[in-house]
C-alpha positions as CSV (number, residue, x, y, z in Angstrom):
1,X,0.0,0.0,0.0
2,X,1.5,3.4,-1.0
3,X,1.7,6.3,1.4
4,X,-1.1,8.1,-0.5
5,X,-3.3,5.1,-0.3
6,X,-2.7,4.7,3.4
7,X,-3.4,8.4,4.0
8,X,-6.7,8.3,2.0
9,X,-7.7,5.1,3.9
10,X,-6.9,6.7,7.3
11,X,-8.7,9.9,6.3
12,X,-11.9,8.0,5.3
13,X,-11.7,5.7,8.4
14,X,-11.5,8.7,10.7
15,X,-14.5,10.3,9.2
16,X,-16.7,7.2,9.5
17,X,-16.3,7.0,13.3
18,X,-18.4,8.7,15.9
19,X,-16.8,11.6,17.7
20,X,-15.9,11.1,21.3
21,X,-15.4,13.8,24.0
22,X,-11.7,14.5,24.8
23,X,-12.4,13.6,28.4
24,X,-12.6,10.0,27.3
25,X,-9.2,10.0,25.6
26,X,-8.3,6.3,25.0
27,X,-6.3,4.6,22.3
28,X,-8.0,4.6,18.9
29,X,-10.9,7.0,19.9
30,X,-11.4,9.6,17.3
31,X,-11.9,13.3,18.1
32,X,-13.1,16.1,15.8
33,X,-11.0,19.3,16.5
34,X,-12.9,21.3,13.9
35,X,-11.8,22.7,10.5
36,X,-12.0,19.0,9.2
37,X,-9.1,17.9,11.5
38,X,-9.6,14.6,13.4
39,X,-7.2,13.0,15.8
40,X,-6.6,9.6,17.5
41,X,-4.3,9.5,20.5
42,X,-1.5,7.0,20.5
43,X,0.0,5.1,23.4
44,X,2.9,2.8,24.0
45,X,2.2,-0.9,24.5
46,X,0.9,-1.7,27.9
47,X,0.0,1.9,28.9
48,X,-3.1,4.1,28.6
49,X,-1.0,7.3,28.9
50,X,-1.2,9.2,25.6
51,X,2.3,9.6,24.0
52,X,1.1,11.5,21.0
53,X,-1.5,11.6,18.3
54,X,-2.2,10.9,14.7
55,X,-4.1,13.7,12.9
56,X,-6.1,13.5,9.7
57,X,-6.8,16.5,7.5
58,X,-7.8,17.3,3.9
59,X,-4.9,18.4,1.6
60,X,-5.3,22.1,0.7
61,X,-4.0,21.2,-2.8
62,X,-6.8,18.8,-3.9
63,X,-8.9,17.9,-0.8
64,X,-7.6,14.3,-0.7
65,X,-6.8,12.7,2.7
66,X,-3.5,13.5,4.3
67,X,-2.2,12.7,7.8
68,X,0.6,13.4,10.2
69,X,1.7,12.5,13.7
70,X,2.9,14.3,16.9
71,X,4.9,12.8,19.7
72,X,4.4,14.4,23.1
73,X,7.4,15.3,25.3
74,X,6.3,13.0,28.1
75,X,8.4,10.3,30.0
76,X,6.2,7.5,28.5
77,X,7.5,8.5,25.0
78,X,11.1,8.1,25.9
79,X,12.0,5.5,23.3
80,X,10.3,7.2,20.4
81,X,12.6,9.2,18.0
82,X,11.8,12.5,16.3
83,X,10.6,15.9,17.3
84,X,8.4,16.5,20.4
85,X,5.5,18.7,21.2
86,X,4.8,20.0,24.7
87,X,1.6,18.7,26.1
88,X,0.3,21.8,27.8
89,X,-3.1,20.2,28.7
90,X,-4.9,16.9,27.8
91,X,-8.4,18.2,28.6
92,X,-8.9,20.5,26.9
93,X,-6.2,19.4,24.5
94,X,-3.4,22.0,24.0
95,X,0.0,21.3,22.5
96,X,2.8,23.6,21.5
97,X,4.3,24.5,19.1
98,X,2.1,24.5,16.0
99,X,1.6,21.5,13.7
100,X,2.8,21.6,10.1
101,X,2.2,18.9,7.6
102,X,5.5,18.6,5.6
103,X,3.7,17.0,2.7
104,X,0.9,19.4,1.9
105,X,1.5,22.5,4.1
106,X,-1.6,22.1,6.3
107,X,-0.6,24.3,9.4
108,X,-2.3,25.2,12.6
109,X,-2.3,25.1,16.4
110,X,-4.2,22.7,18.7
111,X,-5.5,24.8,21.6
112,X,-8.5,24.5,23.9
113,X,-9.4,21.2,22.2
114,X,-9.8,22.9,18.8
115,X,-7.8,23.3,15.6
116,X,-6.8,26.9,14.9
117,X,-5.6,27.3,11.4
118,X,-2.5,29.5,10.7
């Protein structure tokens, strides 16, 4: 499966699920942050503590599905490589700095449980 096929599949999958309040954050629960951005929290094996998230958004180029991921700067994510975002608050969700999709340019902040476009 190509990266584009995977992204389109994830995009479609995340739009067919029911939204869940952020207070019930658990692995694979989908949350609508507005502006057509949906997220699923990720965890490390054997833990319920969120270590990051996968986000799904439409490409501003052609509207097709695109996705990215964020790793929180928390002790539970110690073995995960790559950049880290500060988890300011889980409920309501607030991370810093902004999130930028390197593939399509989608850019915004996650603050007060909502997506704020840049």
